[in-house]
Backbone as CSV, one residue per row, in Angstrom:
resi,resn,N_x,N_y,N_z,CA_x,CA_y,CA_z,C_x,C_y,C_z
1,MET,3.564,44.686,-32.902,4.461,45.769,-32.520,4.448,46.119,-31.032
2,ALA,5.590,46.432,-30.448,5.692,46.713,-29.237,5.523,48.216,-29.000
3,THR,4.914,48.591,-27.949,4.795,50.045,-27.806,5.554,50.267,-26.372
4,ASN,6.133,51.538,-26.322,6.740,51.988,-25.052,5.655,52.445,-23.987
5,MET,5.962,52.016,-22.850,5.038,52.418,-21.743,5.649,53.662,-21.091
6,THR,4.655,54.415,-20.604,5.051,55.630,-19.923,5.538,55.163,-18.415
7,ARG,6.124,56.036,-17.708,6.617,55.777,-16.340,5.151,55.460,-15.480
8,ALA,4.198,56.283,-15.604,2.946,56.021,-14.877,2.259,54.591,-15.261
9,GLU,2.310,54.327,-16.424,1.850,52.868,-16.730,2.547,51.743,-16.245
10,VAL,3.851,52.063,-16.267,4.869,50.920,-15.698,4.440,50.981,-14.064
11,VAL,4.489,51.987,-13.429,4.005,52.059,-11.989,2.745,51.297,-11.679
12,SER,1.831,51.724,-12.448,0.365,51.084,-12.414,0.432,49.594,-12.726
13,TRP,1.219,49.149,-13.631,1.242,47.723,-13.934,1.973,46.984,-12.857
14,GLN,2.951,47.650,-12.152,3.687,46.862,-11.088,2.881,46.916,-9.872
15,GLU,2.030,47.909,-9.645,1.147,47.777,-8.493,0.059,46.860,-8.670
16,ARG,-0.407,46.703,-9.807,-1.478,45.640,-10.091,-0.824,44.183,-9.710
17,TRP,0.454,44.068,-10.339,0.974,42.753,-10.178,1.311,42.407,-8.703
18,ALA,1.724,43.596,-8.008,1.961,43.367,-6.659,0.735,42.854,-5.807
19,LEU,-0.455,43.360,-6.301,-1.582,42.867,-5.699,-1.948,41.466,-6.123
20,VAL,-1.802,41.113,-7.265,-1.980,39.609,-7.773,-1.087,38.754,-6.952
21,ASN,0.182,39.075,-6.792,1.221,38.326,-6.204,0.812,38.286,-4.727
22,ALA,0.319,39.290,-4.144,-0.157,39.164,-2.578,-1.284,38.169,-2.456
23,VAL,-2.216,38.191,-3.342,-3.391,37.217,-3.473,-2.776,35.866,-3.623
24,THR,-1.862,35.543,-4.625,-1.447,34.283,-4.758,-0.680,33.724,-3.631
25,ARG,0.059,34.536,-2.874,0.868,34.103,-1.673,-0.051,33.752,-0.499
26,ARG,-1.301,34.345,-0.414,-2.198,34.163,0.657,-2.829,32.842,0.233
27,GLN,-3.015,32.542,-0.995,-3.772,31.279,-1.443,-2.769,30.145,-1.172
28,VAL,-1.616,30.308,-1.584,-0.475,29.207,-1.260,-0.540,28.912,0.135
29,ARG,-0.470,29.843,1.012,-0.301,29.813,2.433,-1.505,29.056,3.089
30,ALA,-2.625,29.356,2.470,-3.914,28.699,2.923,-4.112,27.363,2.509
31,THR,-3.292,26.792,1.456,-3.584,25.611,0.909,-2.992,24.533,1.962
32,PRO,-3.883,23.573,2.430,-3.320,22.578,3.281,-2.286,21.760,2.741
33,LEU,-1.424,21.327,3.772,-0.268,20.565,3.296,-0.543,19.236,2.678
34,GLU,-1.661,18.610,3.047,-2.104,17.478,2.251,-2.343,17.756,0.725
35,GLU,-2.948,18.855,0.503,-3.203,19.223,-0.869,-1.983,19.531,-1.707
36,LYS,-1.057,20.199,-0.910,0.155,20.490,-1.685,0.898,19.199,-2.015
37,PHE,0.977,18.251,-1.114,1.480,17.036,-1.411,0.796,16.273,-2.591
38,ARG,-0.494,16.391,-2.702,-1.250,15.721,-3.739,-0.956,16.490,-5.056
39,GLN,-0.777,17.732,-5.036,-0.568,18.509,-6.249,0.919,18.141,-6.825
40,THR,1.846,18.095,-5.772,3.270,17.601,-6.212,3.183,16.286,-6.815
41,ALA,2.471,15.366,-6.120,2.474,13.968,-6.684,1.966,13.994,-8.112
42,THR,0.853,14.833,-8.189,0.210,14.794,-9.608,1.184,15.259,-10.693
43,LEU,2.057,16.377,-10.341,2.876,16.862,-11.179,4.039,16.036,-11.482
44,MET,4.485,15.178,-10.425,5.571,14.134,-10.768,4.957,12.980,-11.729
45,ALA,3.738,12.640,-11.420,3.236,11.589,-12.175,3.049,11.977,-13.675
46,LEU,2.558,13.286,-13.944,2.642,13.779,-15.172,3.994,13.670,-15.873
47,GLY,5.129,14.198,-15.238,6.410,14.182,-15.726,6.967,12.723,-16.140
48,HIS,6.270,11.804,-15.271,6.746,10.379,-15.527,6.031,9.710,-16.719
49,SER,4.552,10.159,-16.837,3.926,9.707,-17.826,4.421,10.386,-19.250
50,LEU,4.871,11.443,-19.333,5.357,12.193,-20.405,6.816,11.689,-20.726
51,GLY,7.365,10.985,-19.913,8.910,10.597,-20.095,9.744,11.551,-19.866
52,LEU,9.400,12.527,-19.089,10.334,13.706,-18.763,11.222,13.258,-17.641
53,VAL,10.852,12.420,-16.805,11.689,12.027,-15.587,11.878,10.553,-15.608
54,ARG,13.097,10.184,-15.478,13.422,8.762,-15.342,14.411,8.538,-14.005
55,PRO,13.826,8.485,-12.803,14.503,8.503,-11.645,15.252,7.039,-11.671
56,SER,16.533,7.049,-10.963,16.997,5.882,-10.772,16.489,5.227,-9.558
57,ALA,16.704,3.852,-9.304,16.107,3.195,-7.996,16.664,4.034,-6.690
58,THR,17.900,4.541,-6.730,18.488,5.238,-5.718,17.718,6.647,-5.430
59,ASP,17.525,7.332,-6.468,16.834,8.558,-6.573,15.452,8.385,-5.889
60,LEU,14.641,7.178,-6.477,13.341,7.036,-5.937,13.351,6.768,-4.509
61,THR,14.323,5.833,-4.048,14.352,5.547,-2.605,14.689,6.853,-1.734
62,GLU,15.494,7.763,-2.139,15.808,8.882,-1.548,14.587,9.939,-1.444
63,THR,13.879,10.014,-2.615,12.632,10.733,-2.598,11.622,10.242,-1.594
64,GLN,11.349,8.914,-1.618,10.574,8.169,-0.756,10.905,8.631,0.649
65,LYS,12.105,8.411,0.996,12.612,8.771,2.333,12.310,10.328,2.761
66,ARG,12.448,11.166,1.795,12.120,12.700,2.248,10.653,12.768,2.259
67,TRP,9.903,12.217,1.551,8.309,12.167,1.820,7.927,11.652,3.089
68,MET,8.700,10.581,3.430,8.242,9.851,4.771,8.673,11.014,6.023
69,ARG,9.653,11.661,5.819,10.212,12.557,6.756,9.069,13.666,6.712
70,LEU,8.901,14.278,5.701,7.760,15.464,5.661,6.413,14.916,6.181
71,LYS,6.033,13.627,5.790,4.692,12.926,6.414,4.739,13.029,7.839
72,ALA,5.964,12.555,8.442,5.938,12.382,9.932,6.036,13.843,10.623
73,ARG,6.660,14.715,9.868,6.377,16.265,10.437,5.080,16.739,10.378
74,ALA,4.541,16.419,9.196,3.190,16.959,9.091,2.009,16.279,9.756
75,GLY,2.375,15.075,10.253,1.305,14.300,10.820,0.150,13.652,9.889
76,GLY,0.439,13.686,8.678,-0.514,13.328,7.788,-0.100,12.087,6.889
77,SER,-0.794,11.739,5.823,-0.386,10.759,4.951,0.270,11.164,3.759
78,SER,1.208,10.346,3.165,1.898,10.766,2.089,1.372,10.171,0.777
79,PRO,1.027,10.960,-0.184,0.418,10.505,-1.466,1.240,9.592,-2.342
80,LEU,2.670,9.705,-1.979,3.566,8.858,-2.840,3.920,7.454,-2.216
81,VAL,3.488,7.046,-1.200,3.795,5.861,-0.475,2.647,4.912,-0.340
């Protein structure tokens, strides 16, 4: 059963989540680009393994081209190629 929150409780809840969001933003900004690429590749592989994503050859080629451009800009290696 849901209970109504008072205005003070709502403000307190919002303030706490603002702090959580600030920490999360700092963590995301501090994550190295290579790790972000690796995380994205892992999620994409999971989607493929679960049958959730079935890209066409054209989509795959375009995606690979985008990763190569990102790789060139970042000066690192691409986990998808």
